[in-house]
C-alpha atoms as an extended CHARMM CRD file, in Angstrom:
* protein
*
       211  EXT
         1         1  MET       CA            -24.2350000000       11.6990000000      -12.4980000000  PROA      1               0.0000000000
         2         2  THR       CA            -22.1700000000        8.9600000000      -14.0760000000  PROA      2               0.0000000000
         3         3  ILE       CA            -18.4780000000        8.1250000000      -13.7820000000  PROA      3               0.0000000000
         4         4  ASP       CA            -16.4860000000        6.9370000000      -16.7910000000  PROA      4               0.0000000000
         5         5  ALA       CA            -12.8990000000        5.8740000000      -17.4930000000  PROA      5               0.0000000000
         6         6  ALA       CA            -11.7810000000        9.5060000000      -17.8350000000  PROA      6               0.0000000000
         7         7  ASP       CA            -13.1520000000       10.2500000000      -14.3560000000  PROA      7               0.0000000000
         8         8  LEU       CA            -11.3610000000        7.2100000000      -12.9370000000  PROA      8               0.0000000000
         9         9  LYS       CA             -8.1080000000        8.2980000000      -14.5750000000  PROA      9               0.0000000000
        10        10  ARG       CA             -8.4930000000       11.7240000000      -12.9620000000  PROA      10              0.0000000000
        11        11  MET       CA             -9.1350000000        9.9560000000       -9.6550000000  PROA      11              0.0000000000
        12        12  PHE       CA             -5.8770000000        7.9970000000       -9.9320000000  PROA      12              0.0000000000
        13        13  ASP       CA             -4.0230000000       11.1970000000      -10.8830000000  PROA      13              0.0000000000
        14        14  ALA       CA             -5.4370000000       12.8660000000       -7.7570000000  PROA      14              0.0000000000
        15        15  ILE       CA             -4.4060000000        9.9060000000       -5.5790000000  PROA      15              0.0000000000
        16        16  ALA       CA             -0.8690000000       10.0190000000       -6.9950000000  PROA      16              0.0000000000
        17        17  VAL       CA             -0.5740000000       13.7350000000       -6.1860000000  PROA      17              0.0000000000
        18        18  ALA       CA             -1.9960000000       13.2920000000       -2.6710000000  PROA      18              0.0000000000
        19        19  ILE       CA              0.2530000000       10.3320000000       -1.8450000000  PROA      19              0.0000000000
        20        20  GLU       CA              3.3350000000       12.1320000000       -3.1790000000  PROA      20              0.0000000000
        21        21  ALA       CA              2.4980000000       15.0980000000       -0.9410000000  PROA      21              0.0000000000
        22        22  ASP       CA              2.0130000000       12.7670000000        2.0400000000  PROA      22              0.0000000000
        23        23  LYS       CA              5.0430000000       10.5620000000        1.3330000000  PROA      23              0.0000000000
        24        24  ASP       CA              7.3450000000       11.9240000000        4.0340000000  PROA      24              0.0000000000
        25        25  ARG       CA              4.7070000000       11.7200000000        6.7750000000  PROA      25              0.0000000000
        26        26  LEU       CA              3.8980000000        8.1280000000        5.8090000000  PROA      26              0.0000000000
        27        27  CYS       CA              7.5840000000        7.2010000000        5.8970000000  PROA      27              0.0000000000
        28        28  GLN       CA              7.9080000000        8.7970000000        9.3380000000  PROA      28              0.0000000000
        29        29  LEU       CA              4.9360000000        6.8010000000       10.6310000000  PROA      29              0.0000000000
        30        30  ASP       CA              6.4570000000        3.6620000000        9.1490000000  PROA      30              0.0000000000
        31        31  GLY       CA              9.8430000000        4.5170000000       10.6520000000  PROA      31              0.0000000000
        32        32  VAL       CA              8.4010000000        4.0960000000       14.1210000000  PROA      32              0.0000000000
        33        33  ILE       CA              6.9640000000        0.6180000000       13.5850000000  PROA      33              0.0000000000
        34        34  GLY       CA              8.2760000000       -0.5950000000       10.2130000000  PROA      34              0.0000000000
        35        35  ASP       CA             10.9700000000       -0.0540000000        7.5880000000  PROA      35              0.0000000000
        36        36  ALA       CA             10.2990000000        3.6690000000        6.9820000000  PROA      36              0.0000000000
        37        37  ASP       CA              9.5010000000        3.0300000000        3.3080000000  PROA      37              0.0000000000
        38        38  HSD       CA              5.6970000000        2.9010000000        3.1800000000  PROA      38              0.0000000000
        39        39  GLY       CA              5.3510000000        6.3930000000        1.7280000000  PROA      39              0.0000000000
        40        40  ILE       CA              7.9730000000        5.6550000000       -0.9160000000  PROA      40              0.0000000000
        41        41  ALA       CA              6.2660000000        2.3860000000       -1.8870000000  PROA      41              0.0000000000
        42        42  MET       CA              2.8350000000        4.0200000000       -2.1440000000  PROA      42              0.0000000000
        43        43  ALA       CA              4.2080000000        6.9400000000       -4.1780000000  PROA      43              0.0000000000
        44        44  LEU       CA              5.9870000000        4.5260000000       -6.5270000000  PROA      44              0.0000000000
        45        45  GLY       CA              2.8180000000        2.4610000000       -6.9390000000  PROA      45              0.0000000000
        46        46  PHE       CA              0.4150000000        5.2900000000       -7.6560000000  PROA      46              0.0000000000
        47        47  GLY       CA              3.0090000000        7.0870000000       -9.7820000000  PROA      47              0.0000000000
        48        48  ALA       CA              3.2880000000        3.9470000000      -11.9140000000  PROA      48              0.0000000000
        49        49  VAL       CA             -0.5060000000        3.7820000000      -12.1950000000  PROA      49              0.0000000000
        50        50  ARG       CA             -0.6730000000        7.4150000000      -13.2950000000  PROA      50              0.0000000000
        51        51  ASP       CA              2.0190000000        6.8300000000      -15.9420000000  PROA      51              0.0000000000
        52        52  ALA       CA              0.3660000000        3.6390000000      -17.2300000000  PROA      52              0.0000000000
        53        53  LEU       CA             -3.0660000000        5.2430000000      -17.5610000000  PROA      53              0.0000000000
        54        54  ALA       CA             -1.6810000000        8.2930000000      -19.3860000000  PROA      54              0.0000000000
        55        55  SER       CA             -1.3890000000        6.3070000000      -22.6170000000  PROA      55              0.0000000000
        56        56  LEU       CA             -4.9610000000        4.9630000000      -22.6110000000  PROA      56              0.0000000000
        57        57  ASP       CA             -7.5650000000        6.0120000000      -25.1510000000  PROA      57              0.0000000000
        58        58  LEU       CA            -10.1520000000        6.8590000000      -22.5190000000  PROA      58              0.0000000000
        59        59  ALA       CA            -13.0030000000        7.1480000000      -25.0180000000  PROA      59              0.0000000000
        60        60  THR       CA            -12.7780000000        3.4340000000      -25.8020000000  PROA      60              0.0000000000
        61        61  THR       CA            -11.6790000000        2.1260000000      -22.3930000000  PROA      61              0.0000000000
        62        62  GLU       CA            -14.1200000000        0.5640000000      -19.9560000000  PROA      62              0.0000000000
        63        63  PRO       CA            -13.6480000000        1.1210000000      -16.2180000000  PROA      63              0.0000000000
        64        64  THR       CA            -12.8190000000       -2.5780000000      -15.7470000000  PROA      64              0.0000000000
        65        65  THR       CA             -9.9160000000       -2.3800000000      -18.2030000000  PROA      65              0.0000000000
        66        66  LEU       CA             -8.5930000000        0.7470000000      -16.5260000000  PROA      66              0.0000000000
        67        67  LEU       CA             -8.7820000000       -0.7640000000      -13.0330000000  PROA      67              0.0000000000
        68        68  ASN       CA             -7.0460000000       -3.9650000000      -14.1680000000  PROA      68              0.0000000000
        69        69  MET       CA             -4.2880000000       -1.8730000000      -15.7220000000  PROA      69              0.0000000000
        70        70  ALA       CA             -3.9610000000        0.0230000000      -12.4400000000  PROA      70              0.0000000000
        71        71  ALA       CA             -3.6230000000       -3.2840000000      -10.5940000000  PROA      71              0.0000000000
        72        72  LYS       CA             -0.9080000000       -4.5610000000      -12.9120000000  PROA      72              0.0000000000
        73        73  SER       CA              1.1490000000       -1.3880000000      -12.9050000000  PROA      73              0.0000000000
        74        74  PHE       CA              0.9290000000       -0.9830000000       -9.1120000000  PROA      74              0.0000000000
        75        75  LEU       CA              2.0800000000       -4.5570000000       -8.5650000000  PROA      75              0.0000000000
        76        76  ASN       CA              4.9440000000       -4.2090000000      -11.0550000000  PROA      76              0.0000000000
        77        77  ALA       CA              6.1640000000       -1.0930000000       -9.2510000000  PROA      77              0.0000000000
        78        78  VAL       CA              5.7160000000       -2.3040000000       -5.6660000000  PROA      78              0.0000000000
        79        79  GLY       CA              6.7420000000       -5.8350000000       -4.7800000000  PROA      79              0.0000000000
        80        80  ALA       CA              6.4700000000       -5.1820000000       -1.0380000000  PROA      80              0.0000000000
        81        81  SER       CA              3.4140000000       -5.8530000000        1.0980000000  PROA      81              0.0000000000
        82        82  SER       CA              1.2470000000       -2.9690000000       -0.1160000000  PROA      82              0.0000000000
        83        83  GLY       CA              1.7430000000       -3.9940000000       -3.7860000000  PROA      83              0.0000000000
        84        84  PRO       CA             -0.2540000000       -7.2380000000       -3.7810000000  PROA      84              0.0000000000
        85        85  LEU       CA             -2.8450000000       -5.6800000000       -1.4530000000  PROA      85              0.0000000000
        86        86  TYR       CA             -3.6640000000       -2.7450000000       -3.7150000000  PROA      86              0.0000000000
        87        87  ALA       CA             -3.3330000000       -4.8360000000       -6.8760000000  PROA      87              0.0000000000
        88        88  THR       CA             -5.9260000000       -7.2330000000       -5.4520000000  PROA      88              0.0000000000
        89        89  ALA       CA             -8.0980000000       -4.2680000000       -4.4720000000  PROA      89              0.0000000000
        90        90  PHE       CA             -8.1200000000       -2.8450000000       -7.9940000000  PROA      90              0.0000000000
        91        91  MET       CA             -8.7140000000       -6.2530000000       -9.6090000000  PROA      91              0.0000000000
        92        92  ARG       CA            -11.6860000000       -6.8580000000       -7.3120000000  PROA      92              0.0000000000
        93        93  GLY       CA            -12.9610000000       -3.3870000000       -8.0990000000  PROA      93              0.0000000000
        94        94  ALA       CA            -12.6110000000       -4.1400000000      -11.8090000000  PROA      94              0.0000000000
        95        95  ALA       CA            -14.5840000000       -7.3640000000      -11.4650000000  PROA      95              0.0000000000
        96        96  ALA       CA            -17.3590000000       -5.5490000000       -9.5850000000  PROA      96              0.0000000000
        97        97  VAL       CA            -18.1740000000       -3.3420000000      -12.5910000000  PROA      97              0.0000000000
        98        98  LYS       CA            -17.3460000000       -5.7100000000      -15.4450000000  PROA      98              0.0000000000
        99        99  GLY       CA            -19.0920000000       -4.8780000000      -18.6900000000  PROA      99              0.0000000000
       100       100  LYS       CA            -20.1380000000       -1.3600000000      -17.6930000000  PROA      100             0.0000000000
       101       101  ALA       CA            -19.0070000000        1.5790000000      -19.7980000000  PROA      101             0.0000000000
       102       102  THR       CA            -20.1930000000        4.1470000000      -17.2810000000  PROA      102             0.0000000000
       103       103  LEU       CA            -20.7730000000        3.8630000000      -13.5560000000  PROA      103             0.0000000000
       104       104  ALA       CA            -23.5870000000        5.1120000000      -11.3660000000  PROA      104             0.0000000000
       105       105  ALA       CA            -23.0140000000        6.0850000000       -7.7290000000  PROA      105             0.0000000000
       106       106  GLY       CA            -23.8900000000        2.5730000000       -6.5820000000  PROA      106             0.0000000000
       107       107  ASP       CA            -21.2440000000        1.1230000000       -8.9020000000  PROA      107             0.0000000000
       108       108  VAL       CA            -18.5380000000        3.3590000000       -7.4290000000  PROA      108             0.0000000000
       109       109  ILE       CA            -19.5880000000        2.2780000000       -3.9430000000  PROA      109             0.0000000000
       110       110  ALA       CA            -19.4120000000       -1.3420000000       -5.1440000000  PROA      110             0.0000000000
       111       111  ILE       CA            -15.8100000000       -0.6990000000       -6.2590000000  PROA      111             0.0000000000
       112       112  VAL       CA            -14.9290000000        0.6690000000       -2.8070000000  PROA      112             0.0000000000
       113       113  GLN       CA            -16.5390000000       -2.3520000000       -1.1300000000  PROA      113             0.0000000000
       114       114  ALA       CA            -14.7580000000       -4.7820000000       -3.4620000000  PROA      114             0.0000000000
       115       115  MET       CA            -11.4380000000       -3.0400000000       -2.8520000000  PROA      115             0.0000000000
       116       116  ALA       CA            -11.7990000000       -3.2660000000        0.9140000000  PROA      116             0.0000000000
       117       117  GLN       CA            -12.7930000000       -6.9300000000        0.7160000000  PROA      117             0.0000000000
       118       118  GLY       CA             -9.8770000000       -7.6620000000       -1.6060000000  PROA      118             0.0000000000
       119       119  ILE       CA             -7.3850000000       -6.0790000000        0.7910000000  PROA      119             0.0000000000
       120       120  LYS       CA             -8.9430000000       -7.9780000000        3.6850000000  PROA      120             0.0000000000
       121       121  ASP       CA             -8.8310000000      -11.3180000000        1.8490000000  PROA      121             0.0000000000
       122       122  ARG       CA             -5.3150000000      -10.8730000000        0.5070000000  PROA      122             0.0000000000
       123       123  GLY       CA             -3.9030000000       -9.5780000000        3.7850000000  PROA      123             0.0000000000
       124       124  LYS       CA             -5.9180000000      -12.0500000000        5.8730000000  PROA      124             0.0000000000
       125       125  ALA       CA             -6.4450000000       -9.1990000000        8.3180000000  PROA      125             0.0000000000
       126       126  GLU       CA             -9.3200000000       -8.4710000000       10.6700000000  PROA      126             0.0000000000
       127       127  ILE       CA            -10.4540000000       -5.2070000000       12.2440000000  PROA      127             0.0000000000
       128       128  GLY       CA             -8.3620000000       -4.4630000000       15.3320000000  PROA      128             0.0000000000
       129       129  GLU       CA             -5.0590000000       -5.9100000000       14.0620000000  PROA      129             0.0000000000
       130       130  LYS       CA             -3.5530000000       -2.4750000000       13.2730000000  PROA      130             0.0000000000
       131       131  THR       CA             -3.5010000000       -2.6420000000        9.4780000000  PROA      131             0.0000000000
       132       132  MET       CA             -4.9480000000       -0.6580000000        6.5620000000  PROA      132             0.0000000000
       133       133  ILE       CA             -8.0940000000       -2.7650000000        6.9720000000  PROA      133             0.0000000000
       134       134  ASP       CA             -8.8930000000       -0.7290000000       10.0900000000  PROA      134             0.0000000000
       135       135  ALA       CA             -9.4530000000        2.2110000000        7.7260000000  PROA      135             0.0000000000
       136       136  TRP       CA            -10.6480000000        0.4910000000        4.5410000000  PROA      136             0.0000000000
       137       137  LEU       CA            -13.3520000000       -1.7520000000        5.9800000000  PROA      137             0.0000000000
       138       138  PRO       CA            -15.1860000000        0.9320000000        8.0040000000  PROA      138             0.0000000000
       139       139  ALA       CA            -14.9140000000        3.2330000000        4.9710000000  PROA      139             0.0000000000
       140       140  ALA       CA            -16.5470000000        0.6860000000        2.6810000000  PROA      140             0.0000000000
       141       141  GLU       CA            -19.2770000000       -0.0600000000        5.2120000000  PROA      141             0.0000000000
       142       142  ALA       CA            -19.9930000000        3.6430000000        5.7620000000  PROA      142             0.0000000000
       143       143  ALA       CA            -20.1510000000        4.3210000000        2.0160000000  PROA      143             0.0000000000
       144       144  ALA       CA            -22.5560000000        1.4170000000        1.4830000000  PROA      144             0.0000000000
       145       145  ALA       CA            -24.7580000000        2.4950000000        4.3930000000  PROA      145             0.0000000000
       146       146  ALA       CA            -24.8960000000        6.0980000000        3.1570000000  PROA      146             0.0000000000
       147       147  ASN       CA            -25.7150000000        4.9560000000       -0.3790000000  PROA      147             0.0000000000
       148       148  LEU       CA            -28.4490000000        2.6970000000        0.9590000000  PROA      148             0.0000000000
       149       149  ALA       CA            -29.8800000000        5.6180000000        2.9210000000  PROA      149             0.0000000000
       150       150  GLY       CA            -30.2650000000        7.5580000000       -0.3270000000  PROA      150             0.0000000000
       151       151  LYS       CA            -27.1900000000        9.7760000000       -0.0620000000  PROA      151             0.0000000000
       152       152  ASN       CA            -25.4830000000       10.8430000000       -3.2840000000  PROA      152             0.0000000000
       153       153  LEU       CA            -21.9800000000        9.7890000000       -4.2940000000  PROA      153             0.0000000000
       154       154  ALA       CA            -20.2460000000       12.8090000000       -2.7470000000  PROA      154             0.0000000000
       155       155  GLN       CA            -22.0480000000       12.3160000000        0.5790000000  PROA      155             0.0000000000
       156       156  SER       CA            -21.3720000000        8.5720000000        0.5390000000  PROA      156             0.0000000000
       157       157  LEU       CA            -17.6530000000        9.1120000000       -0.0970000000  PROA      157             0.0000000000
       158       158  GLU       CA            -17.5110000000       11.7640000000        2.6220000000  PROA      158             0.0000000000
       159       159  ALA       CA            -19.0290000000        9.2240000000        5.0220000000  PROA      159             0.0000000000
       160       160  ALA       CA            -16.3690000000        6.7410000000        3.8970000000  PROA      160             0.0000000000
       161       161  LEU       CA            -13.5860000000        9.2540000000        4.5130000000  PROA      161             0.0000000000
       162       162  ALA       CA            -14.8570000000       10.1330000000        7.9930000000  PROA      162             0.0000000000
       163       163  ALA       CA            -15.0400000000        6.4310000000        8.8740000000  PROA      163             0.0000000000
       164       164  ALA       CA            -11.5200000000        5.8370000000        7.5020000000  PROA      164             0.0000000000
       165       165  GLU       CA            -10.1760000000        8.7320000000        9.5730000000  PROA      165             0.0000000000
       166       166  ARG       CA            -11.7780000000        7.3220000000       12.7380000000  PROA      166             0.0000000000
       167       167  GLY       CA            -10.4400000000        3.8650000000       11.8950000000  PROA      167             0.0000000000
       168       168  ALA       CA             -6.8870000000        5.1100000000       11.3210000000  PROA      168             0.0000000000
       169       169  GLU       CA             -6.9960000000        7.1000000000       14.5670000000  PROA      169             0.0000000000
       170       170  ALA       CA             -8.1380000000        3.9670000000       16.4130000000  PROA      170             0.0000000000
       171       171  THR       CA             -5.0270000000        2.0620000000       15.2900000000  PROA      171             0.0000000000
       172       172  LYS       CA             -3.0050000000        4.1370000000       17.7740000000  PROA      172             0.0000000000
       173       173  ASP       CA             -4.6310000000        2.1410000000       20.5850000000  PROA      173             0.0000000000
       174       174  MET       CA             -3.9540000000       -1.2380000000       18.9600000000  PROA      174             0.0000000000
       175       175  ILE       CA             -1.0860000000       -3.6770000000       19.2760000000  PROA      175             0.0000000000
       176       176  ALA       CA              0.0470000000       -4.7740000000       15.8280000000  PROA      176             0.0000000000
       177       177  ALA       CA             -0.8410000000       -8.3710000000       15.0370000000  PROA      177             0.0000000000
       178       178  LYS       CA              0.2480000000       -8.4470000000       11.3870000000  PROA      178             0.0000000000
       179       179  GLY       CA              3.2830000000       -7.5290000000        9.3410000000  PROA      179             0.0000000000
       180       180  ARG       CA              6.6770000000       -6.2750000000       10.4500000000  PROA      180             0.0000000000
       181       181  SER       CA              5.2810000000       -4.0440000000       13.1760000000  PROA      181             0.0000000000
       182       182  SER       CA              3.8560000000       -7.1120000000       14.9710000000  PROA      182             0.0000000000
       183       183  ARG       CA              7.4080000000       -7.8640000000       16.1060000000  PROA      183             0.0000000000
       184       184  LEU       CA              7.2570000000       -4.7600000000       18.2940000000  PROA      184             0.0000000000
       185       185  GLY       CA              4.3230000000       -6.0410000000       20.3480000000  PROA      185             0.0000000000
       186       186  GLU       CA              3.2320000000       -3.3900000000       22.8540000000  PROA      186             0.0000000000
       187       187  ARG       CA              5.8190000000       -0.9390000000       21.5560000000  PROA      187             0.0000000000
       188       188  SER       CA              3.5400000000       -0.4150000000       18.5670000000  PROA      188             0.0000000000
       189       189  LEU       CA              0.9800000000        1.1710000000       20.9160000000  PROA      189             0.0000000000
       190       190  GLY       CA              0.4440000000        4.8980000000       20.5610000000  PROA      190             0.0000000000
       191       191  HSD       CA              1.4310000000        4.9910000000       16.8820000000  PROA      191             0.0000000000
       192       192  MET       CA             -0.9000000000        5.1640000000       13.9100000000  PROA      192             0.0000000000
       193       193  ASP       CA             -0.5620000000        2.3340000000       11.4090000000  PROA      193             0.0000000000
       194       194  PRO       CA              1.0380000000        3.7450000000        8.2400000000  PROA      194             0.0000000000
       195       195  GLY       CA             -1.1530000000        1.5770000000        5.9970000000  PROA      195             0.0000000000
       196       196  ALA       CA             -4.2770000000        2.9430000000        7.6590000000  PROA      196             0.0000000000
       197       197  ALA       CA             -2.8890000000        6.4690000000        7.3400000000  PROA      197             0.0000000000
       198       198  SER       CA             -2.2430000000        6.0570000000        3.6120000000  PROA      198             0.0000000000
       199       199  ALA       CA             -5.7100000000        4.5320000000        3.1740000000  PROA      199             0.0000000000
       200       200  VAL       CA             -7.1590000000        7.7980000000        4.4920000000  PROA      200             0.0000000000
       201       201  THR       CA             -5.0500000000        9.7360000000        1.9590000000  PROA      201             0.0000000000
       202       202  VAL       CA             -6.2510000000        7.4790000000       -0.8880000000  PROA      202             0.0000000000
       203       203  ILE       CA             -9.9180000000        7.6650000000        0.1400000000  PROA      203             0.0000000000
       204       204  GLY       CA             -9.6000000000       11.4270000000        0.6520000000  PROA      204             0.0000000000
       205       205  ALA       CA             -8.3200000000       11.8770000000       -2.9080000000  PROA      205             0.0000000000
       206       206  MET       CA            -11.1060000000        9.6570000000       -4.2400000000  PROA      206             0.0000000000
       207       207  THR       CA            -13.6540000000       11.7520000000       -2.3490000000  PROA      207             0.0000000000
       208       208  VAL       CA            -12.3370000000       15.0460000000       -3.7130000000  PROA      208             0.0000000000
       209       209  SER       CA            -12.0380000000       13.8520000000       -7.3180000000  PROA      209             0.0000000000
       210       210  LEU       CA            -15.2790000000       11.8690000000       -7.6130000000  PROA      210             0.0000000000
       211       211  GLY       CA            -17.4870000000       13.7450000000       -5.1480000000  PROA      211             0.0000000000
């Protein structure tokens, strides 16, 4: 099974729908430890990506071009913290599959790994600091491990999703060390990080659409 630009466009459409449906919950999570706008920002970003990709001639578009366009449109729509993080993620993903017209399972996993690393580098975050990295990094590692063990793309993405869910759940027991919520100190305990929660929604939509 191979993945092409049309598949990636469908993936971004699925993410936009999932994030829109989850917007209120994400804003509520963010209301506890942030500015209550995370869901709105994510919906704006992925909505802009969906709109930008709608005009592409998918038959002549390589995955790298599509991912770079996603990065640009997300960043233009979302200036706040999640904008540069996801823009970096998509640009890194684009670079990971440069020159390929179609993608094998291993290439998709490489995109996920590059995205997670891009978010980590741009956000300068480590595991345990109560950020989206607590979901993205375990997801990327789980996907790579499953792929290495001979699992297919659907199984590898399901492993990524399960790891992201565990990672997001674990943020409830963390004290925020990054971003606005770090000002709360121990008051951030007991609450899931909204960025980790939205990461699960994104990875879940990727799993459903590409799996």
